[in-house]
C-alpha positions in Angstrom: 17.1 27.9 34.0 19.4 28.0 37.0 22.1 25.3 36.9 22.4 23.2 40.0 25.8 22.4 41.5 26.8 18.8 41.1 29.7 17.5 43.2 32.7 16.5 41.0 32.8 12.6 40.8 35.7 10.9 42.5 34.7 7.2 42.4 33.6 5.0 39.6 30.1 4.8 41.2 29.9 8.6 41.3 31.0 8.8 37.7 28.3 6.3 36.7 25.7 8.6 38.3 27.1 11.7 36.6 27.3 9.9 33.2 23.7 8.7 33.6 22.7 12.4 34.1 24.7 13.2 30.9 22.9 10.5 29.1 19.5 11.8 30.3 20.4 15.4 29.5 20.0 16.4 33.1 21.4 20.0 33.3 24.1 19.6 30.8 26.2 22.6 31.9 26.3 21.5 35.6 27.1 17.9 34.5 29.9 19.1 32.3 31.3 21.3 35.0 31.3 18.4 37.5 32.9 16.1 34.9 35.7 18.6 34.1 36.5 18.9 37.8 36.1 15.1 38.5 38.9 12.7 39.3 39.3 8.9 39.2 42.0 6.4 40.0 43.1 5.4 36.4 43.8 1.8 37.0 43.2 -1.4 35.1 39.6 -2.5 35.4 38.2 0.8 36.5 39.7 2.6 33.5 38.2 0.2 31.0 34.7 0.3 32.6 34.8 4.1 32.9 35.9 4.5 29.2 33.2 2.1 28.0 30.5 3.9 29.9 31.7 7.3 28.8 31.8 6.3 25.1 28.5 4.5 25.3 26.9 7.7 26.7 28.5 9.9 24.1 27.4 7.5 21.3 23.8 7.5 22.7 23.8 11.3 22.7 25.3 11.5 19.1 22.6 9.0 17.8 19.9 11.0 19.6 21.2 14.2 18.0 21.3 12.6 14.6 17.7 11.3 15.0 16.4 14.7 16.2 18.1 16.4 13.3 16.5 13.9 10.8 13.1 14.6 12.3 13.6 18.4 12.2 14.8 18.2 8.6 11.8 16.1 7.6 9.5 18.8 9.2 11.4 21.7 7.7 9.6 21.5 4.3 12.6 23.2 2.7 12.3 26.3 4.9 15.7 27.8 5.1 15.3 29.1 8.7 14.2 25.7 9.9 17.1 24.0 8.1 19.6 26.4 9.6 18.1 25.9 13.1 18.4 22.2 12.7 22.0 22.4 11.5 23.0 24.8 14.4 21.3 22.6 17.0 23.2 19.6 15.7 26.5 21.5 15.7 25.8 22.7 19.3 25.2 19.2 20.5 28.3 17.8 18.7 30.4 20.7 20.2 29.0 19.9 23.7 29.8 16.2 23.3 33.4 17.0 22.1 33.8 18.9 25.5 32.2 16.1 27.4 34.6 13.5 26.1 37.7 15.6 26.3 38.1 15.3 30.1 41.3 16.1 32.1 40.7 12.9 34.1 41.5 10.8 31.1 45.2 10.2 30.2 46.3 12.3 27.2 46.7 9.6 24.6 43.3 8.1 25.4 41.6 11.5 25.6 42.9 12.4 22.1 41.6 9.1 20.8 38.1 9.6 22.4 37.9 13.2 21.2 38.7 12.1 17.7 35.7 9.8 17.8 33.4 12.8 18.2 35.3 14.9 15.6 35.3 12.1 13.0 31.5 11.6 13.6 30.9 15.3 13.1 33.1 15.3 9.9 31.2 12.3 8.7 27.8 14.0 9.3 29.0 17.1 7.5 30.3 15.1 4.5 27.0 13.1 4.3 25.0 16.3 4.5 27.0 17.8 1.7 26.5 14.7 -0.5 22.8 14.8 0.2 22.6 18.5 -0.6 24.0 17.9 -4.1 20.6 16.4 -5.1 19.0 19.9 -4.6 19.2 21.5 -8.0 18.7 25.0 -6.7 22.0 24.8 -4.7 20.3 26.4 -1.7 20.6 23.4 0.5 24.3 23.0 -0.4 24.9 26.6 0.5 23.1 26.3 3.8 25.0 23.1 4.7 28.3 24.7 3.8 27.6 27.9 5.7 26.3 26.2 8.8 28.7 23.3 9.2 28.0 20.8 11.9 31.7 20.2 12.4 32.7 23.8 12.9 33.6 23.9 16.6 
């Protein structure tokens, strides 16, 4: 698929459009490229609305990734390949979201805080998967979860 070129957002209104595209998974790579090149006047009011919108979109995507992972795991029927594919897809999405929230347009202290939200969610997912895998007596699931970490990015 050929990526389209999206103009880097400059105003809050343009950012809302781009963030809606991110939420709807409209050409993720082009959207991320535009977001990384975007600017915004970081002032009171706009900054808070921008941050809330960004975090809401990232949370929406993380929840969607988690739901998709759960569905894929329930359909895997213990097949190693399907489990690994589900783990890698979840890791890929979490890695993408960590880039999407770590934007140069956001002041450093806020950016680090937002980035840590994604990292801590990935760490929490990994920890939860490892705990769940302990119930598998063969140890195979635990090995797959350890070797295909969702927080390794």
